[in-house]
C-alpha positions as CSV (number, residue, x, y, z in Angstrom):
1,X,23.4,29.9,-17.5
2,X,20.3,31.6,-15.9
3,X,20.8,32.9,-12.5
4,X,18.5,31.7,-9.8
5,X,16.2,34.5,-8.9
6,X,16.9,36.6,-5.7
7,X,14.4,35.4,-3.0
8,X,11.7,37.4,-2.0
9,X,8.5,37.5,-0.2
10,X,6.6,35.7,-2.8
11,X,8.8,32.6,-3.1
12,X,6.9,29.6,-1.6
13,X,8.1,27.4,1.5
14,X,8.8,24.0,0.5
15,X,8.6,20.8,2.5
16,X,6.1,22.5,5.3
17,X,3.2,20.6,6.5
18,X,0.9,23.0,4.6
19,X,3.0,22.1,1.4
20,X,2.3,18.6,1.7
21,X,-1.2,19.4,1.8
22,X,-1.4,21.1,-1.4
23,X,1.9,21.6,-3.0
24,X,0.6,22.3,-6.4
25,X,0.7,26.4,-5.9
26,X,4.2,26.3,-4.8
27,X,5.1,24.1,-7.7
28,X,3.5,26.6,-10.1
29,X,5.3,29.4,-8.9
30,X,8.6,27.3,-9.3
31,X,7.8,26.3,-12.8
32,X,7.1,30.0,-13.7
33,X,10.0,31.7,-11.7
34,X,12.4,29.1,-11.1
35,X,12.0,26.1,-13.0
36,X,15.4,24.6,-11.9
37,X,15.8,25.4,-8.4
38,X,18.2,24.6,-5.8
39,X,17.0,23.9,-2.5
40,X,17.9,22.6,1.0
41,X,15.8,19.5,1.7
42,X,14.6,18.8,5.2
43,X,17.4,16.0,5.4
44,X,20.2,18.9,5.1
45,X,21.0,17.7,1.5
46,X,21.0,20.5,-1.4
47,X,19.3,19.5,-4.5
48,X,18.2,20.9,-7.9
49,X,14.4,20.7,-8.2
50,X,13.2,20.3,-12.1
51,X,9.6,21.2,-12.4
52,X,8.6,22.0,-16.1
53,X,7.6,19.1,-18.2
54,X,10.1,19.3,-21.1
55,X,13.0,19.7,-18.7
56,X,11.8,16.8,-16.7
57,X,11.5,14.4,-19.7
58,X,14.9,15.5,-20.7
59,X,16.3,14.7,-17.3
60,X,14.7,11.5,-16.9
61,X,16.4,10.4,-19.8
62,X,19.7,12.0,-19.6
63,X,22.4,9.3,-19.1
64,X,24.7,12.2,-17.5
65,X,22.5,12.0,-14.6
66,X,23.5,8.6,-12.8
67,X,21.4,6.8,-10.4
68,X,24.4,5.6,-8.4
69,X,24.8,7.7,-5.1
70,X,28.3,7.0,-5.3
71,X,28.5,9.9,-7.7
72,X,26.9,12.3,-5.2
73,X,29.7,14.8,-4.4
74,X,28.9,14.9,-0.6
75,X,29.4,11.6,1.9
76,X,25.6,12.2,3.0
77,X,24.7,9.1,0.9
78,X,26.7,6.9,3.3
79,X,24.4,8.3,6.0
80,X,21.3,6.9,4.0
81,X,20.0,10.4,3.3
82,X,19.4,10.0,-0.6
83,X,18.0,6.6,-0.6
84,X,16.0,4.0,1.2
85,X,17.2,4.1,4.7
86,X,19.3,0.6,5.6
87,X,19.7,-0.5,2.1
88,X,23.4,-0.2,2.2
89,X,24.1,-1.7,5.2
90,X,21.4,-4.8,4.3
91,X,23.4,-5.1,0.8
92,X,20.5,-4.2,-1.2
93,X,22.1,-1.6,-3.2
94,X,22.3,-3.6,-6.5
95,X,18.7,-2.7,-7.7
96,X,17.4,-1.1,-10.8
97,X,17.1,2.5,-9.0
98,X,20.5,2.5,-7.9
99,X,22.5,1.5,-10.8
100,X,23.3,2.6,-14.4
101,X,24.2,1.0,-17.8
102,X,25.7,-1.7,-18.6
103,X,24.9,-3.3,-15.1
104,X,21.2,-1.7,-15.2
105,X,20.7,-3.1,-19.0
106,X,21.9,-6.6,-17.8
107,X,19.7,-6.5,-14.7
108,X,16.6,-5.3,-16.3
109,X,16.8,-7.8,-19.0
110,X,17.1,-10.6,-16.7
111,X,14.4,-9.3,-14.5
112,X,12.2,-8.5,-17.5
113,X,12.4,-12.2,-18.4
114,X,10.5,-13.0,-15.1
115,X,8.3,-10.0,-14.7
116,X,6.5,-10.4,-17.7
117,X,3.1,-8.8,-19.0
118,X,1.9,-12.1,-19.3
119,X,2.8,-13.1,-15.7
120,X,0.8,-10.1,-14.7
121,X,-2.1,-10.6,-16.9
122,X,-2.5,-14.3,-15.2
123,X,-2.5,-12.6,-12.1
124,X,-5.8,-10.8,-12.5
125,X,-8.1,-13.0,-10.7
126,X,-6.1,-12.9,-7.8
127,X,-6.0,-9.0,-7.6
128,X,-9.7,-9.2,-7.9
129,X,-10.5,-12.0,-5.1
130,X,-7.9,-9.9,-3.0
131,X,-9.8,-6.8,-3.4
132,X,-13.2,-8.4,-2.9
133,X,-12.1,-10.3,0.4
134,X,-10.8,-6.9,1.9
135,X,-14.1,-5.1,1.0
136,X,-15.9,-8.0,2.6
137,X,-14.1,-7.1,6.0
138,X,-15.9,-3.7,6.2
139,X,-18.8,-3.7,3.9
140,X,-21.2,-4.4,6.3
141,X,-19.8,-2.0,8.9
142,X,-21.0,1.0,6.7
143,X,-17.5,2.9,7.4
144,X,-13.7,2.2,6.9
145,X,-10.3,3.9,7.0
146,X,-9.7,3.1,3.1
147,X,-6.0,3.5,3.6
148,X,-5.5,1.1,6.6
149,X,-8.3,-1.3,5.7
150,X,-7.8,-1.2,1.9
151,X,-5.4,0.7,-0.1
152,X,-2.5,-0.4,2.1
153,X,-3.2,-4.4,2.5
154,X,-4.0,-4.9,-1.2
155,X,-0.8,-4.3,-2.6
156,X,1.2,-6.0,0.2
157,X,-0.7,-9.2,-0.4
158,X,-0.9,-9.1,-4.0
159,X,3.0,-8.5,-4.3
160,X,3.7,-11.2,-1.8
161,X,1.4,-13.6,-3.8
162,X,3.2,-12.7,-7.0
163,X,7.0,-13.0,-5.4
164,X,5.9,-16.2,-3.8
165,X,6.1,-15.4,-0.1
166,X,4.3,-18.1,1.7
167,X,0.9,-17.0,3.3
168,X,1.9,-17.9,6.6
169,X,4.7,-15.3,6.3
170,X,2.9,-12.4,4.8
171,X,1.9,-10.6,7.9
172,X,5.6,-10.1,8.8
173,X,5.9,-8.3,5.4
174,X,3.1,-6.4,6.3
175,X,4.6,-5.3,9.3
176,X,7.6,-4.4,7.7
177,X,6.0,-2.4,5.0
178,X,4.0,-0.8,7.6
179,X,7.2,0.6,9.3
180,X,8.6,1.7,5.9
181,X,5.5,3.6,4.7
182,X,5.5,5.6,8.1
183,X,9.1,6.7,7.5
184,X,8.1,10.2,6.7
185,X,7.2,10.8,10.3
186,X,8.9,8.1,12.1
187,X,12.4,7.1,13.0
188,X,14.8,6.1,10.2
189,X,16.2,3.7,12.5
190,X,12.9,1.8,12.5
191,X,12.9,1.7,8.7
192,X,16.6,0.4,8.7
193,X,15.6,-2.4,11.0
194,X,12.7,-3.5,8.7
195,X,14.8,-3.4,5.8
196,X,17.3,-5.6,7.6
197,X,14.9,-8.1,8.5
198,X,13.2,-8.1,5.0
199,X,16.8,-8.6,3.7
200,X,17.5,-11.6,5.6
201,X,14.1,-13.1,5.3
202,X,14.4,-12.7,1.2
203,X,17.8,-14.5,1.3
204,X,16.5,-17.3,3.2
205,X,13.6,-17.5,0.9
206,X,15.6,-17.2,-2.3
207,X,17.7,-20.1,-1.0
208,X,15.2,-22.5,-0.1
209,X,13.5,-21.8,-3.6
210,X,16.6,-22.3,-5.3
211,X,16.8,-25.6,-3.7
212,X,13.6,-27.1,-4.4
213,X,13.2,-25.4,-8.0
214,X,11.9,-27.9,-10.4
215,X,13.7,-28.4,-13.8
216,X,10.8,-26.9,-15.8
217,X,8.9,-23.8,-14.7
218,X,5.2,-24.9,-13.6
219,X,2.0,-22.8,-14.9
220,X,1.7,-20.0,-12.3
221,X,5.5,-20.0,-11.2
222,X,6.2,-17.1,-8.6
223,X,8.3,-14.2,-9.6
224,X,11.3,-15.2,-7.2
225,X,11.5,-18.7,-8.7
226,X,11.4,-16.7,-12.1
227,X,14.4,-14.4,-11.0
228,X,16.4,-17.5,-9.9
229,X,15.6,-19.4,-13.2
230,X,16.6,-16.2,-15.0
231,X,19.9,-16.3,-13.3
232,X,20.4,-19.8,-13.5
233,X,20.4,-20.0,-17.5
234,X,23.3,-18.3,-19.2
235,X,23.6,-14.9,-17.7
236,X,24.5,-14.5,-14.1
237,X,22.2,-12.8,-11.4
238,X,23.8,-13.0,-8.1
239,X,21.8,-14.0,-4.7
240,X,22.4,-10.7,-3.7
241,X,21.1,-9.2,-6.9
242,X,18.2,-11.3,-6.6
243,X,17.3,-10.1,-3.1
244,X,17.8,-6.7,-4.2
245,X,15.5,-7.0,-7.0
246,X,12.6,-9.1,-5.0
247,X,13.1,-6.3,-2.0
248,X,12.7,-3.4,-4.5
249,X,9.8,-4.9,-6.5
250,X,8.0,-4.8,-3.1
251,X,9.2,-1.6,-1.8
252,X,8.5,0.4,-4.9
253,X,5.5,-1.5,-5.8
254,X,3.4,-1.3,-2.7
255,X,3.8,2.1,-1.5
256,X,3.1,3.5,-5.0
257,X,-0.1,1.4,-5.4
258,X,-1.2,2.5,-1.7
259,X,-0.9,6.0,-2.9
260,X,-2.4,5.6,-5.9
261,X,-5.6,4.0,-4.7
262,X,-5.6,6.3,-1.7
263,X,-5.0,9.7,-3.7
264,X,-7.2,8.4,-6.7
265,X,-10.2,7.6,-4.2
266,X,-10.0,11.0,-2.5
267,X,-9.8,12.8,-6.1
268,X,-13.0,10.9,-7.2
269,X,-14.9,11.7,-3.8
270,X,-14.0,15.2,-4.3
271,X,-15.0,15.4,-7.9
272,X,-18.4,14.1,-7.8
273,X,-19.1,14.9,-11.4
274,X,-15.9,12.8,-12.7
275,X,-17.0,9.9,-10.2
276,X,-20.4,9.6,-11.4
277,X,-19.3,9.7,-15.1
278,X,-17.0,6.6,-14.2
279,X,-19.8,4.8,-12.0
280,X,-22.2,5.1,-15.0
281,X,-19.6,3.9,-17.6
282,X,-19.0,0.9,-15.0
283,X,-22.6,0.0,-14.9
284,X,-22.9,0.0,-18.6
285,X,-19.9,-2.4,-18.8
286,X,-17.5,0.1,-20.3
287,X,-14.1,0.0,-19.0
288,X,-12.7,2.8,-21.7
289,X,-13.1,5.6,-19.3
290,X,-11.6,3.5,-16.4
291,X,-8.5,2.9,-18.4
292,X,-8.1,6.6,-19.1
293,X,-9.3,7.6,-15.6
294,X,-6.3,6.0,-13.9
295,X,-3.8,7.5,-16.3
296,X,-5.4,10.8,-15.4
297,X,-5.5,10.2,-11.7
298,X,-1.6,9.2,-12.0
299,X,-1.2,12.7,-13.7
300,X,-3.4,14.8,-11.4
301,X,-2.4,13.9,-8.0
302,X,-0.2,10.7,-8.5
303,X,1.7,8.5,-5.9
304,X,5.3,9.4,-6.8
305,X,5.9,13.3,-6.3
306,X,9.6,13.5,-7.1
307,X,11.5,10.9,-9.0
308,X,14.1,8.9,-7.3
309,X,17.4,10.5,-6.9
310,X,19.9,11.3,-9.8
311,X,23.3,12.9,-9.6
312,X,25.4,14.8,-12.4
313,X,28.3,12.8,-13.7
314,X,29.7,15.7,-15.5
315,X,28.6,19.3,-16.2
316,X,25.2,19.8,-17.9
317,X,22.6,22.2,-18.4
318,X,19.0,21.7,-17.5
319,X,16.4,24.4,-18.4
320,X,19.2,27.0,-18.8
321,X,20.6,26.1,-15.4
322,X,24.3,24.8,-15.1
323,X,24.4,21.7,-12.9
324,X,27.9,20.8,-11.6
325,X,29.2,17.2,-11.5
326,X,28.0,15.4,-8.2
327,X,25.0,17.8,-7.7
328,X,21.7,15.8,-6.9
329,X,19.0,16.4,-9.3
330,X,15.2,15.6,-8.1
331,X,12.7,15.7,-11.1
332,X,9.3,16.9,-9.6
333,X,6.7,14.4,-11.6
334,X,4.0,16.4,-9.8
335,X,4.9,19.9,-11.0
336,X,5.9,18.4,-14.8
337,X,2.4,16.6,-14.8
338,X,0.6,20.0,-14.2
339,X,2.6,22.0,-16.8
340,X,0.1,24.2,-18.8
341,X,2.9,24.2,-21.6
342,X,1.9,20.2,-22.0
343,X,-1.4,19.7,-20.4
344,X,-4.6,21.7,-21.4
345,X,-6.2,22.8,-18.2
346,X,-3.7,20.8,-16.2
347,X,-5.4,21.6,-12.9
348,X,-8.7,20.1,-13.8
349,X,-9.4,16.3,-13.5
350,X,-10.8,14.9,-16.7
351,X,-11.0,11.2,-16.7
352,X,-11.4,10.9,-20.6
353,X,-8.1,13.1,-21.3
354,X,-6.5,11.3,-24.2
355,X,-3.4,13.4,-24.7
356,X,-1.9,12.2,-21.5
357,X,1.8,11.3,-21.8
358,X,2.2,11.8,-17.9
359,X,5.6,11.0,-16.3
360,X,4.0,9.1,-13.3
361,X,5.7,5.9,-14.2
362,X,8.9,7.9,-15.2
363,X,10.6,8.0,-18.6
364,X,13.5,6.5,-20.3
365,X,15.5,3.2,-19.3
366,X,14.2,3.7,-15.7
367,X,10.5,3.7,-16.5
368,X,8.6,1.7,-14.1
369,X,8.9,-1.9,-14.5
370,X,5.8,-2.6,-12.5
371,X,3.6,-0.1,-14.4
372,X,1.5,-3.0,-15.5
373,X,0.9,-4.2,-12.1
374,X,0.2,-1.0,-10.6
375,X,-2.4,-0.4,-13.4
376,X,-3.9,-3.6,-12.7
377,X,-4.2,-3.0,-9.0
378,X,-5.5,0.5,-9.6
379,X,-8.2,-0.4,-12.2
380,X,-9.4,-3.3,-10.1
381,X,-9.4,-1.7,-6.7
382,X,-11.3,1.8,-8.0
383,X,-13.9,-0.3,-10.1
384,X,-14.7,-2.5,-7.2
385,X,-14.9,0.2,-4.7
386,X,-17.3,2.3,-6.9
387,X,-19.4,-0.6,-8.1
388,X,-19.8,-2.5,-4.4
389,X,-20.3,0.8,-2.5
390,X,-21.9,3.1,-4.9
391,X,-22.5,6.0,-2.3
392,X,-19.1,6.1,-0.9
393,X,-18.4,9.4,0.6
394,X,-15.8,11.2,2.9
395,X,-16.6,10.9,6.5
396,X,-14.4,14.1,7.5
397,X,-13.9,17.4,6.0
398,X,-11.1,17.6,3.5
399,X,-9.2,20.1,5.5
400,X,-8.8,17.4,8.3
401,X,-7.0,14.9,6.2
402,X,-3.3,14.5,6.6
403,X,-0.7,13.9,4.1
404,X,2.7,12.0,4.8
405,X,5.6,14.0,5.1
406,X,8.2,12.0,3.0
407,X,10.0,13.6,0.3
408,X,9.6,10.9,-2.8
409,X,6.0,9.7,-2.3
410,X,3.0,11.4,-1.7
411,X,0.0,9.7,0.0
412,X,-2.8,10.3,2.6
413,X,-2.2,9.1,6.1
414,X,-5.8,8.0,6.7
415,X,-9.0,8.3,4.1
416,X,-12.0,7.7,6.4
417,X,-15.3,6.9,4.3
418,X,-19.0,6.2,4.8
419,X,-21.4,4.2,2.8
420,X,-24.5,2.3,3.0
421,X,-23.7,-1.1,4.5
422,X,-23.2,-3.5,1.4
423,X,-23.4,-7.3,1.6
424,X,-20.2,-9.4,1.4
425,X,-19.2,-11.4,-1.7
426,X,-19.7,-14.7,0.2
427,X,-16.2,-15.8,-0.7
428,X,-13.9,-17.3,1.9
429,X,-10.8,-15.4,2.8
430,X,-7.7,-16.8,1.5
431,X,-5.0,-14.5,2.9
432,X,-4.0,-13.6,6.3
433,X,-5.6,-10.3,7.6
434,X,-4.2,-8.7,10.8
435,X,-7.3,-7.5,13.2
């Protein structure tokens, strides 16, 4: 066992607003001096932070670290302090982020039958259509808040379409999601109420789709119908499990993509050399740099700062530090992905970086199921923005930007931009947009 270093004046203060703006110097200090560090979180829960790449990769794949909050040695999980507020009361705990094998193995196999790479690939034209329609709404204006006007609505409407939420109901989802994404600075009770409303709606929608499900799948069948179909043939997926899976696909899928687009655009606007390289490649019809570039943006300033909660089920050692049963462990992806022991020049943004096995989508059996969809949305959003609005630029000084203060996610509250007004695509809007 390696003792924790004695606190001194050089130790960084974590989880302040200043830290949220730029956590990377603090993470560099932790990697060097306290790579597995016990700290008290803003919620009052004490947890271990794992900051080095090798330790993080080990912890993400270590099955002695359970995803089930029942293994926490304190009752805090019952109060919603270590998960999504309200998910327990809404009976939404049985999703992939909260369970272990063998239940995880069974559920992941069933969900994978519905959420296939082919289904995502077939969704490409719709993502492009949504992207263009959203840009159309502000292109002629010459200015926008790219979070509110673009990065936030795009994944909401995309995942609603993929799940099979009727268009007339999608603004409700936008409202509920808006409350969830503000949870870092808003009342937890508001998040719980939104979760409860979403749970009730999903249960009703699943019931309606089950009643009307045809014997054979039609081309382009929605994802909820696919989940129902997987549950009705051989292995069993309960209605609660189907609702929980639809919920977590929405919850985990939209905020990560909001931040991928927002953080990625901000990184490009503050690294003009890299941004111009990408624009030149896109003009030449070469998407190679776009593909490696999105992976680099995920590594450099990714949407998920800390991996979701894990709890030790028995004694183990990470990075020379003994972890007791019941202790919470949080893998700091943002720190691991800038570890100089793994990445050359880790604080440099290099869109052509090839050796880039970042941990932005996790590792092991909990590797992000929605990674192909996130990549599709990120690549489409960034390529279309840079192509249609080639002189896109920040409308404020970077020091005036504010980052949301949540624990797990990392993202901007707003991203004001300016550009030369551009023509619309001329396509008719096919989704509801709030004004």
